[in-house]
C-alpha positions in Angstrom: 88.5 104.4 64.3 86.5 107.5 64.8 83.0 106.0 64.4 82.5 105.1 68.0 83.9 108.4 69.3 81.7 110.4 66.8 78.7 108.5 68.1 79.7 109.3 71.6 80.0 113.0 70.6 76.7 112.8 69.0 75.2 111.5 72.2 76.7 114.3 74.2 75.5 116.9 71.7 72.0 115.4 71.7 71.7 115.5 75.5 70.0 118.9 75.5 67.7 117.7 72.6 66.4 114.6 74.3 62.9 114.7 75.4 62.1 115.2 79.1 59.6 112.9 80.8 59.0 113.7 84.4 56.2 111.2 84.9 58.3 108.4 86.3 59.4 109.4 89.8 59.1 113.1 90.1 55.5 112.9 91.1 56.5 110.9 94.1 58.8 113.6 95.4 57.0 114.8 98.5 59.0 116.5 101.3 58.4 115.4 104.8 58.7 119.0 105.9 57.3 122.2 104.4 59.4 123.9 101.7 59.6 126.9 103.9 61.4 124.9 106.6 63.4 122.7 104.1 65.1 125.7 102.4 66.8 127.2 105.5 67.7 123.8 106.9 69.3 122.6 103.7 71.2 125.9 103.2 72.5 125.9 106.7 73.8 122.4 106.2 75.4 123.4 102.9 77.1 126.4 104.6 78.3 124.4 107.6 79.8 121.5 105.5 81.3 123.9 103.0 82.9 126.0 105.7 84.5 123.0 107.4 85.7 121.6 104.1 87.5 124.8 103.1 89.2 124.9 106.4 91.1 121.7 105.4 91.2 122.4 101.7 92.4 125.9 100.8 91.9 126.3 97.0 94.1 128.5 94.8 92.4 130.1 91.8 95.8 130.5 90.1 96.1 128.3 87.1 99.4 129.4 85.7 101.2 126.3 87.0 99.2 124.2 84.5 101.1 125.8 81.6 104.5 126.0 83.3 107.2 123.9 81.4 110.2 122.3 82.9 113.1 121.9 80.5 113.2 123.5 77.1 110.5 123.2 74.5 111.6 122.1 71.0 109.1 122.0 68.2 111.0 119.2 66.3 111.0 117.0 69.5 107.3 117.6 70.0 106.4 116.8 66.4 108.4 113.6 66.7 106.2 112.5 69.6 102.9 113.1 67.8 103.0 109.8 65.8 103.4 107.9 69.1 100.4 109.6 70.6 98.3 108.9 67.5 99.3 105.3 67.6 98.3 105.0 71.3 94.9 106.6 70.6 94.5 104.2 67.7 95.3 101.3 69.9 92.9 102.3 72.6 90.2 103.1 69.9 90.8 99.6 68.4 90.3 97.9 71.7 87.2 100.0 72.5 85.7 99.3 69.0 86.4 95.6 69.4 84.7 95.7 72.8 81.7 97.3 71.3 81.6 94.7 68.5 82.0 91.7 70.8 79.4 93.2 73.1 76.8 93.7 70.4 77.5 90.1 69.2 76.8 88.9 72.7 73.6 90.8 73.1 72.4 89.6 69.7 73.1 86.1 70.8 70.9 86.5 73.9 68.3 88.5 71.9 68.5 91.6 74.0 66.2 94.4 73.0 67.5 97.9 73.9 65.5 101.0 74.3 67.7 103.1 72.0 71.0 103.0 70.2 72.9 104.8 73.0 71.8 102.2 75.5 73.0 99.6 73.0 76.4 101.2 72.6 77.0 101.8 76.3 76.1 98.3 77.4 77.8 96.7 74.5 81.0 98.5 75.2 80.9 97.8 78.9 80.2 94.1 78.5 82.5 93.9 75.5 85.5 95.0 77.5 84.9 92.0 79.8 84.7 89.7 76.8 87.9 91.2 75.3 89.6 90.4 78.6 88.5 86.8 78.6 89.4 86.4 74.9 92.9 87.8 75.7 93.1 85.4 78.7 92.2 82.4 76.5 94.7 83.4 73.8 97.3 83.9 76.6 96.7 80.4 77.9 97.2 79.1 74.4 100.6 80.9 74.2 99.6 83.2 71.4 100.2 86.7 72.8 101.9 88.0 69.7 101.6 91.5 68.4 100.9 90.6 64.8 98.1 88.2 65.8 96.5 91.0 67.9 96.9 93.5 65.0 94.9 91.2 62.8 92.2 90.5 65.3 91.6 94.0 66.4 91.7 95.5 62.9 89.0 93.0 61.9 86.9 93.7 65.0 87.3 97.5 64.5 86.1 97.3 60.9 83.1 95.2 62.0 82.3 97.6 64.8 82.3 100.5 62.3 79.8 98.7 60.1 77.7 97.9 63.2 77.6 101.5 64.3 76.5 102.6 60.8 73.7 100.1 60.9 72.7 101.4 64.4 72.6 105.0 63.2 70.3 104.0 60.3 68.0 101.9 62.6 67.8 104.5 65.3 67.2 108.1 64.1 68.2 110.9 66.5 65.5 112.1 69.0 63.5 115.1 68.2 64.3 118.5 69.6 63.1 119.3 73.2 63.6 122.0 75.8 66.3 124.6 75.6 69.5 123.9 77.4 69.9 126.0 80.5 72.9 128.1 81.6 73.4 125.6 84.5 73.5 122.7 82.1 75.9 124.5 79.7 78.4 125.2 82.5 78.3 121.6 83.7 78.7 120.1 80.3 81.6 122.5 79.7 83.1 121.3 83.0 82.8 117.7 81.9 84.6 118.5 78.6 87.3 120.4 80.4 88.1 117.6 82.9 87.9 115.0 80.1 90.6 117.0 78.2 92.7 117.3 81.3 92.4 113.6 82.1 93.2 112.8 78.5 96.4 114.9 78.8 97.2 113.0 82.0 96.7 109.7 80.1 99.7 110.5 77.9 102.1 110.7 80.9 104.3 107.7 81.7 102.9 105.2 84.2 104.4 105.7 87.7 101.7 104.3 90.1 103.2 101.7 92.3 100.5 99.0 92.0 100.3 99.5 88.2 104.1 99.1 87.9 103.9 96.1 90.2 101.0 94.0 88.8 98.2 95.9 87.0 100.4 96.4 84.0 103.6 94.8 85.4 102.0 91.3 85.1 100.9 91.9 81.5 104.5 92.9 80.8 105.5 89.5 82.0 102.8 87.7 80.0 103.7 89.6 76.8 107.5 88.8 77.2 106.6 85.1 77.5 103.8 85.3 74.9 101.7 83.4 77.4 99.6 83.8 80.6 101.5 81.9 83.2 102.2 82.1 87.0 104.5 84.8 88.1 106.8 83.1 90.7 106.9 85.0 94.0 104.7 87.9 92.8 101.8 87.2 95.1 99.7 90.1 93.9 99.5 88.5 90.4 97.2 85.9 92.0 94.5 88.6 92.3 91.8 88.5 89.5 93.1 90.3 86.5 90.2 91.0 84.2 91.0 94.7 83.8 94.7 93.8 83.4 93.9 91.5 80.5 92.2 94.5 78.8 95.4 96.3 79.4 97.3 93.4 77.9 95.4 93.7 74.7 96.2 97.4 74.6 99.9 96.9 75.3 100.2 94.3 72.5 98.8 97.0 70.1 100.9 99.8 71.6 103.0 100.4 74.8 101.7 101.3 78.3 100.1 104.5 77.0 97.3 102.4 75.5 96.2 101.0 78.9 96.1 104.5 80.4 93.9 105.6 77.5 91.6 102.6 78.0 91.3 103.5 81.7 90.4 107.0 80.6 87.8 105.6 78.3 86.2 103.6 81.2 85.6 106.9 83.0 84.0 108.5 79.9 81.7 105.5 79.5 80.6 105.7 83.1 79.9 109.4 82.9 77.8 108.9 79.7 76.1 106.0 81.4 75.0 108.1 84.3 73.5 110.7 81.9 71.7 108.0 80.0 70.5 106.3 83.2 68.9 109.6 84.2 67.2 110.2 80.9 66.0 106.6 80.7 64.9 106.0 84.3 64.3 109.5 85.8 63.2 111.1 82.5 65.3 114.1 83.6 68.2 115.6 81.9 69.7 117.8 84.6 69.8 114.9 87.2 72.1 113.0 84.9 74.3 115.9 84.1 74.7 116.7 87.8 75.4 113.0 88.5 78.1 112.9 85.8 79.7 116.0 87.2 79.6 114.7 90.8 81.1 111.4 89.7 83.8 112.6 87.3 84.9 115.4 89.7 85.2 113.1 92.7 89.0 113.4 93.6 89.6 109.6 93.8 88.0 109.2 90.4 90.1 112.0 89.0 93.3 110.5 90.3 92.4 106.9 89.2 91.6 108.3 85.7 95.3 109.2 85.3 96.5 105.6 86.0 96.4 102.2 84.5 94.8 100.6 87.5 91.7 98.4 88.0 89.5 100.7 90.1 87.8 102.6 87.2 87.3 99.3 85.2 85.8 97.7 88.3 83.5 100.7 88.7 82.5 100.4 85.0 81.3 96.8 85.5 79.5 97.5 88.8 77.7 100.6 87.5 76.4 98.9 84.4 75.4 95.9 86.4 73.4 98.1 88.7 71.9 99.8 85.6 70.9 96.5 84.1 69.5 95.2 87.4 67.3 98.3 87.8 66.1 97.9 84.2 65.1 94.4 85.1 63.3 95.5 88.3 61.7 98.6 86.9 60.1 97.3 83.7 56.6 96.0 84.0 57.4 93.0 81.8 60.4 91.2 83.2 63.2 90.9 80.7 65.4 88.0 81.7 68.1 89.3 79.4 68.6 92.3 81.8 69.1 90.0 84.8 71.6 87.9 82.8 73.4 91.2 81.7 73.6 92.3 85.3 75.1 88.9 86.4 77.6 88.8 83.5 78.8 92.3 84.3 79.0 91.5 88.0 81.1 88.4 87.1 83.5 90.6 85.2 83.6 92.9 88.3 84.4 89.9 90.6 87.0 88.8 88.1 88.6 92.3 88.4 89.0 92.7 92.1 88.0 90.7 95.2 86.5 93.8 96.8 83.8 93.6 94.2 81.9 91.5 96.7 81.2 94.7 98.7 79.0 95.8 95.8 77.8 92.5 94.3 76.1 91.5 97.5 74.1 94.8 97.6 73.1 94.2 94.0 71.6 90.9 95.0 70.0 92.6 98.0 68.3 95.1 95.7 66.9 92.1 93.7 65.6 90.4 96.8 64.1 93.6 98.4 62.4 94.4 95.1 60.8 91.0 95.1 59.4 91.5 98.6 58.0 94.9 97.8 56.4 93.5 94.7 54.9 90.7 96.8 56.5 88.0 94.6 56.5 84.4 95.7 59.5 83.5 97.8 60.4 80.8 95.2 60.5 83.4 92.5 62.5 85.9 94.6 65.2 83.4 95.5 65.2 81.9 92.0 66.1 85.3 90.6 68.8 85.9 93.3 70.2 82.4 92.7 70.4 82.9 88.9 72.2 86.2 89.5 74.6 84.8 92.1 75.5 81.6 90.2 75.9 83.4 86.9 78.2 85.9 88.6 80.3 83.2 90.0 80.4 81.3 86.8 81.7 84.3 84.8 84.4 85.0 87.5 85.3 81.3 87.9 88.3 81.2 85.4 90.3 83.2 88.0 89.3 81.0 90.9 90.2 77.9 88.8 93.5 79.4 87.8 94.4 80.1 91.4 93.3 76.6 92.6 95.5 75.0 89.9 98.5 77.2 90.7 98.3 77.3 94.5 95.5 75.1 95.8 93.6 78.1 97.0 90.9 79.5 94.7 91.0 83.0 96.3 94.8 83.1 96.8 96.4 85.1 98.5 93.3 85.5 100.8 92.0 82.8 103.3 95.3 81.0 103.4 94.4 79.4 106.7 91.7 77.4 105.0 93.7 75.9 102.2 97.0 74.0 101.9 99.0 76.3 99.7 101.3 74.8 97.1 104.0 76.7 95.3 105.6 76.1 91.9 109.0 76.4 93.6 110.7 75.2 96.8 109.8 77.2 99.9 111.4 77.2 103.3 108.6 76.3 105.7 110.0 78.6 108.3 109.6 81.6 106.1 106.1 81.1 104.8 103.7 83.9 105.9 100.3 84.9 104.9 99.4 87.9 102.8 97.4 90.4 104.8 93.8 89.3 104.6 91.5 92.3 104.6 88.6 90.2 105.8 90.2 89.1 109.1 89.7 92.4 110.9 86.6 94.5 111.3 86.6 98.2 112.0 84.7 99.6 114.9 81.0 100.0 114.4 81.4 103.7 115.1 83.3 104.1 111.9 80.0 103.7 110.1 78.9 107.1 111.4 82.3 108.9 111.5 83.8 108.0 108.1 81.4 110.2 106.0 82.3 113.3 107.9 86.1 112.5 108.3 86.6 111.6 104.6 84.5 114.4 103.3 85.8 117.1 105.5 89.3 115.9 106.3 90.1 113.7 103.3 93.2 115.1 101.6 93.6 117.7 104.3 97.1 118.2 105.8 97.8 117.1 109.3 95.1 114.4 109.4 95.2 110.6 109.1 93.2 111.1 105.9 95.9 113.4 104.3 96.4 111.4 101.1 93.9 112.8 98.6 94.3 109.9 96.2 93.2 107.4 98.8 90.9 109.3 101.2 89.5 112.4 99.6 85.8 112.2 98.6 84.9 115.9 98.4 81.8 117.2 100.2 79.1 117.0 97.5 77.9 113.7 98.8 77.9 114.9 102.4 76.0 118.0 101.4 73.2 116.4 99.4 72.7 112.8 100.3 71.5 113.4 103.9 68.8 115.6 102.5 67.1 112.4 101.2 65.8 112.0 104.7 63.5 115.0 104.1 61.7 113.1 101.3 58.9 110.6 101.4 60.4 107.7 99.4 58.0 104.9 100.2 56.5 104.8 96.7 59.7 105.7 94.8 61.1 102.3 94.0 63.9 103.6 91.8 65.4 105.8 94.6 64.9 103.0 97.1 66.8 100.6 94.9 69.7 103.1 94.5 69.6 103.9 98.2 69.7 100.2 99.2 72.6 99.6 96.9 74.5 102.7 98.2 73.9 102.1 101.9 74.6 98.4 101.9 77.8 99.0 99.8 78.8 101.6 102.3 78.2 99.4 105.3 80.3 96.5 103.9 83.1 98.9 102.9 83.1 100.9 106.1 83.5 97.9 108.5 86.5 96.6 106.4 89.9 97.4 108.0 91.2 99.2 105.0 88.7 102.0 104.4 90.5 103.8 101.7 87.9 105.7 99.6 89.3 104.3 96.4 87.8 100.9 97.4 84.4 102.6 97.5 84.7 103.8 93.8 82.1 101.3 92.4 79.4 102.9 94.6 80.2 106.5 93.5 78.1 106.5 90.3 75.0 105.4 92.3 75.7 108.0 94.9 76.2 110.6 92.2 72.8 109.8 90.8 71.2 110.2 94.2 72.9 113.6 94.6 71.6 114.7 91.2 68.1 113.5 92.1 68.2 115.5 95.4 69.2 118.7 93.6 66.5 118.3 91.0 63.7 116.9 93.1 64.1 119.3 96.0 64.1 122.4 93.8 61.5 121.5 91.2 59.2 124.3 92.2 61.9 126.7 93.6 64.1 128.3 91.0 66.1 130.2 93.5 67.0 127.0 95.5 67.7 125.2 92.2 70.3 127.9 91.3 71.8 127.8 94.7 72.1 124.0 94.7 73.2 123.9 91.1 76.0 126.5 91.5 77.0 124.9 94.8 77.6 121.7 92.9 79.7 123.6 90.3 81.8 125.4 92.9 82.4 122.3 95.1 83.2 120.2 92.0 85.6 122.8 90.7 87.2 123.0 94.2 87.9 119.3 93.9 89.6 119.9 90.6 91.6 122.9 91.8 92.8 120.9 94.8 93.8 117.9 92.7 95.3 119.6 89.7 98.4 120.9 91.5 99.1 117.3 92.7 98.8 116.1 89.1 101.2 118.8 87.8 103.6 118.5 90.7 103.8 114.7 90.3 103.6 114.2 86.6 104.5 117.5 84.9 102.0 116.6 82.1 102.6 119.5 79.8 106.4 119.1 80.0 106.2 115.4 79.2 103.6 115.8 76.6 105.6 118.3 74.6 108.9 116.6 75.1 110.4 119.5 77.1 111.3 116.8 79.6 112.1 113.3 78.2 110.3 110.3 79.5 113.6 108.4 80.1 114.9 111.3 82.1 111.7 111.7 84.1 111.3 108.0 84.9 115.0 107.7 86.0 114.6 109.9 89.0 112.8 109.3 92.3 109.8 111.6 92.9 106.6 111.7 95.0 104.6 108.6 94.4 107.4 107.1 92.4 110.2 106.2 94.9 113.6 104.8 94.0 113.0 103.6 90.5 115.1 100.9 88.8 114.2 102.4 85.4 117.7 103.6 84.5 119.2 100.2 85.1 116.2 98.5 83.4 116.9 100.6 80.3 120.6 99.7 80.4 119.7 96.0 80.6 117.2 96.5 77.7 119.8 98.1 75.5 122.9 95.9 76.3 121.6 92.4 77.1 120.5 90.1 74.3 116.8 89.3 74.0 117.4 85.5 74.2 119.3 83.5 76.7 118.9 86.1 79.4 116.9 85.9 82.7 117.1 88.5 85.4 116.3 88.0 89.1 115.2 91.3 90.7 115.9 92.0 94.4 114.5 94.9 96.3 112.0 96.3 93.7 108.6 94.9 92.9 108.0 97.4 90.1 108.6 95.5 86.9 106.8 97.2 84.0 109.8 98.8 82.3 112.1 95.7 82.2 112.0 94.2 78.7 114.1 91.2 79.3 112.9 87.9 80.9 112.7 88.4 84.6 111.5 87.1 87.9 110.3 89.8 90.4 108.5 89.6 93.7 105.8 91.3 95.7 106.9 93.0 98.9 104.2 91.2 100.9 105.4 87.7 99.8 108.5 85.5 99.7 111.8 86.9 98.5 113.2 84.7 95.7 116.9 85.4 96.3 116.5 84.4 100.0 114.6 81.3 99.0 117.5 80.3 96.7 119.9 80.9 99.5 117.8 79.0 102.0 117.4 76.0 99.7 121.0 75.7 98.7 123.5 73.7 100.8 126.3 76.2 100.0 127.3 78.9 97.6 128.0 76.5 94.8 124.6 74.9 95.3 122.9 78.3 95.2 124.7 79.1 91.9 123.8 75.7 90.4 120.1 76.2 91.3 120.0 79.6 89.7 121.7 78.3 86.6 119.3 75.4 86.5 116.4 77.9 86.5 118.3 79.8 83.7 119.1 83.0 85.6 122.0 84.9 84.1 121.8 88.3 85.8 120.8 90.0 89.1 119.3 93.5 89.6 119.5 94.9 93.2 117.6 98.1 94.1 119.1 99.0 97.5 117.1 102.1 98.5 113.7 100.6 97.4 114.5 97.4 99.1 115.2 99.3 102.3 112.0 101.2 101.9 109.8 98.2 101.5 111.6 95.8 103.9 109.1 96.7 106.6 106.7 94.3 104.9 108.9 91.4 106.1 110.7 90.3 103.0 114.2 90.8 104.4 114.1 87.5 106.5 117.8 86.6 106.2 119.3 84.3 108.9 122.9 83.9 109.7 123.5 80.9 107.3 121.8 82.9 104.5 124.3 85.7 105.0 127.3 83.4 105.0 126.2 81.7 101.8 125.4 85.1 100.2 129.0 86.3 100.9 130.6 83.2 99.5 128.2 83.2 96.5 128.9 87.0 95.9 132.7 86.5 96.1 132.7 83.7 93.6 129.9 84.3 91.1 128.9 88.0 91.0 130.3 90.6 88.6 129.0 94.2 88.6 128.0 95.6 85.1 126.3 98.9 85.9 124.9 100.9 88.7 122.9 104.1 89.1 121.9 105.7 92.4 122.0 102.5 94.4 120.5 100.2 91.8 122.9 97.6 90.5 123.0 95.2 87.5 125.2 92.1 88.0 126.2 89.2 85.9 125.8 85.7 87.6 128.6 83.5 86.4 131.7 81.9 87.8 134.6 84.4 88.0 137.9 82.9 87.1 140.2 85.8 88.1 139.6 89.1 89.9 141.2 91.4 92.4 138.2 91.9 94.7 134.6 91.1 94.8 132.1 93.9 94.0 130.2 95.6 96.8 127.7 93.2 98.3 124.6 95.4 97.9 122.2 92.8 99.1 124.0 92.4 102.5 124.4 96.2 102.5 120.7 96.8 102.1 119.8 94.3 104.9 122.4 95.9 107.2 121.3 99.4 106.5 117.6 98.6 107.0 118.2 97.0 110.4 120.6 99.7 111.5 118.0 102.4 110.6 115.6 100.7 113.0 118.3 100.4 115.7 119.4 104.1 115.3 115.7 105.1 115.7 115.7 103.3 119.1 119.0 104.9 120.1 117.6 108.4 119.4 114.7 107.7 121.7 117.1 106.2 124.4 115.5 102.8 124.0 118.7 101.0 124.8 117.3 97.5 125.4 115.3 97.6 122.1 118.4 98.7 120.2 120.5 96.0 121.9 118.0 93.4 120.8 118.3 94.6 117.2 122.1 94.6 117.4 122.1 91.1 118.8 120.0 90.0 115.8 122.5 91.5 113.4 125.4 89.8 115.2 123.4 86.5 115.1 123.1 86.9 111.4 126.9 87.3 111.0 126.6 91.1 110.4 129.6 92.1 112.6 131.8 95.1 112.1 133.4 97.9 114.1 130.2 100.1 113.9 128.0 97.3 115.2 130.4 96.6 118.0 130.5 100.3 118.9 126.7 100.7 119.0 126.5 97.5 121.1 129.0 99.0 123.5 127.1 102.3 123.7 123.9 100.4 124.6 125.6 98.3 127.3 127.3 101.5 128.7 123.9 103.3 129.0 122.5 100.2 130.7 125.5 100.3 133.1 126.6 96.8 132.0 130.2 97.8 131.9 131.9 94.5 131.4 130.0 93.9 128.1 130.4 97.5 127.2 134.1 97.2 127.6 134.2 94.0 125.6 132.5 95.4 122.6 134.3 98.8 122.8 137.6 96.9 122.6 136.3 94.9 119.6 135.3 98.1 117.8 138.6 99.8 118.5 140.6 96.7 117.5 138.7 96.4 114.2 138.9 100.1 113.4 140.9 102.4 115.7 138.8 105.6 115.6 138.9 108.5 118.1 135.3 108.1 119.2 135.9 104.5 120.0 138.9 105.4 122.1 136.8 108.0 123.9 134.1 105.5 124.7 136.7 103.1 126.1 137.9 105.9 128.5 134.3 106.7 129.5 133.5 103.0 130.3 136.7 102.6 132.4 136.0 105.8 134.2 132.4 104.6 135.0 133.7 101.3 136.2 136.3 103.0 138.4 133.6 105.3 139.9 
C-alpha cells in the first residue's frame, strides 16, 4: 500500500538533487527591452495589481480558527474513528496502485519508452485512472458491481503494482547529487507540503458539495445499490460523461464516500508532481517547476475543488498529462508515435469526464498543427497527426456517446436537444418537455476576452461584486502579475513556450466566450498557465538575484494570501478539525442546513436507511436532487429536468391510476423535501397544472401515510389506507403553494399589482384557492381600483375565514366605492 506513496516521497525529496540543465530554452530568453527598463516596469505592475487585489481581499494573519473545536473532544471517540480513516486511505491507495499497474501494462503493450522512472509512474498513474474508470464501467454494465469482487480485483492489482514499483526502482537508480537547494525553494516546498496536509484533512470531511451529492457521487450510489450501471430516470445530469465518477465508484465499493474525496486529493498531488517533472524534463530547471506547482496548487478554485469529490481536478489531470505527452511528441527530435497516442488517449479520458473538455482538446490539436507548420512539415503529415489525435480522442470517449444514444437518442444528451429526437425510458407529457440549458447556444460579448482576466483576478471572491463566490470565480492575481510579462520576451525561437502559450491562449478564448465563465471551468488550463508563470519568474531574473528574490517572495506572499483567504471558508463550512476528531458527529453535521449545503434530507434518509428493509422498497424523492446518502433503492431527479411525481400525476387518469402506475414501477415510499423544493423550483420543475393538483389531493387522501418528518422533510408510505381520521399534511401541494406565494409577495412588496394578480390567477387556475389567496387577490384589485372584483374576493376571503384584517379590507373597499 505504501510503495507508490514512498516513491512519490522519494521523488519530492530528490527534487533538489536532480541535475539542472539550462541548455534547452533558457538561452532563448531575450528581453525585448533592456533589463534596466524591465525591472521598474514589472515591479510597478506587480505593485498595482497587488494593491488592487488586497482592496477586495483583506487577509487575516490570525490562524487560531484552524484549531478551534465545536462540540466536545473525546479521545475514545477519536480513536474509534481512526480505523475508518485508515480504511479510506487504504481504499484510495488501492485504486491509485491499481491505476499505476494498469497504466504500466498499457504502456508496456504500446512499447512506450520513458525518460525516467518518475515519468513512467506519473503517466502510468494518470492513464491508469482512466483505464480503471472504463474497467469499472464495463463491470457495471455486466451487473457485477459487488464489493467482494472489487476487493479481490484491487488487492491483486495493488500487489502487482508493488512488484512493478520495486522493479522500476532497481531499473532506474536515483539521480546523482546536484546544486544546493535555495531558501526560496525550501519555503515553496514547505508550502506545498503544508497545503497538501490541509487538503488531506479536508478530504476526511463529509461530502456536502451539491453537484457531488447530485451526480458526481450520487450517480455511483445509484449504480452500487443496483450493482449495475444503468440509466437514472429523470436525473438528466447523469447523462453527462462520468469517467471520473466511475473512478469514484471503484473507491466507494472499497470504502464509503471518503475514498472518492481522497482520490480527488490524489489527482491534485499527481498534477503538482507532474508540473515539477515537466519543468525538470523540458525546461531543465528546478525552480520553474516548483514555482509552477505552488502557483497551481494555491489557486483558490483548485484548493476548493481539492476538498470535494467532483470531476474538475480529474479532468485537469487528464488534460495536463495530455498536454505533457503532446509536448514530448513535438519536442523530441525523433518523433515517438507512442507520445501522440498517449496524448490522444488522455484527451479521450478528459472528454469522457466532462463536455467542457472540448475547450482544451481543441487547443491541444492546434498546438499539434502549429508545430507542424513551424517545422515546415508537409500538409499531409500535419493533418495526418491531427486526424490521428482527433479520432483516437473520440474513440476513447465514445462509450459515453454510445450510452447516451442508446438511452436517449442523443449522443451528447442533455446538450443539442434541438438536433435530436429525444426518447425517454418512461412516459413523458409532451407539454412539459423542456431543454436542459445548453452552454453552447449563447456567446459572451467579445469584450469579456479582455475584461475577465482583470475582473476575476482582482474581484474574484471579493464581496460586493458579481464575482463574489471564491469557489467559482477566484483565480488569485499571480497569473495576472506574471503572464503579461511574457510580452517583454522574444519567443520566436522558443518552441516550448510557444506551445504552452498557444494552448493557454486558445483555451482562454474558448472558455471566455462561453456564457458560463466560472473560473472552475478553466481549471484544465491552470497547470499550463502555472508553468508559464514559473518560466517568467526564472527567465526574467536569471541574471538579477535581487529581482529573482522579489519575484520569488511575491509568489510566496500572493500564494499564501490565497490560502489565508480560502482557509476561513473551509473551516466555516466544513469544521474539519471538529469532524476529524469526532467532536462533532458526521450525522449531526450532515443533518443541518449550512452554507453550501442547503436544506438536506440527510436525517430522513438515515431514518429510512435504519427502518426500511433493504429489499422490496423503492423510494420516489420529490424536491431534493441530492441523493448520495440514501441507501435504499430510489428514483431522484435533476432540478433542470422533468419531475417524476408530476409525470406520474400527468400520465394517470385519476388518483387510482396514479397509484397503480407507482405500484407497477414498484414504488413503496415517498420522500418530500419542502424547503429544498421551494429553493430549486425556479429551475422550472414545479410545473403543476390544475388537474395535477386535483389528482394529487385525491391520491394523497387515499394512499399516503406519514412515517417521519424533520424540518420540512417528510417520509411517507405509499399504500391504500383503509381507515384514518384525516389525511396527513399535503407537503407537495404546500411546497408548490409556498413557492408561488413567495413570488407573488415579492411583487406585492414592490407594488407590482398586475404581476401579483397574474400569479394569483395562476394559483386559482391550478385549484389552489383558500382565504389567503382570496384576500391577496382582493388587495391587488383594490389597489388597481377594480372595486367590484376586490369586493368579490374580499367577501370570499371573509366567508372562508372571518378574520379582522379581511373585515377591515371590506370596509376600505366599500368606502372607496362610495367615494
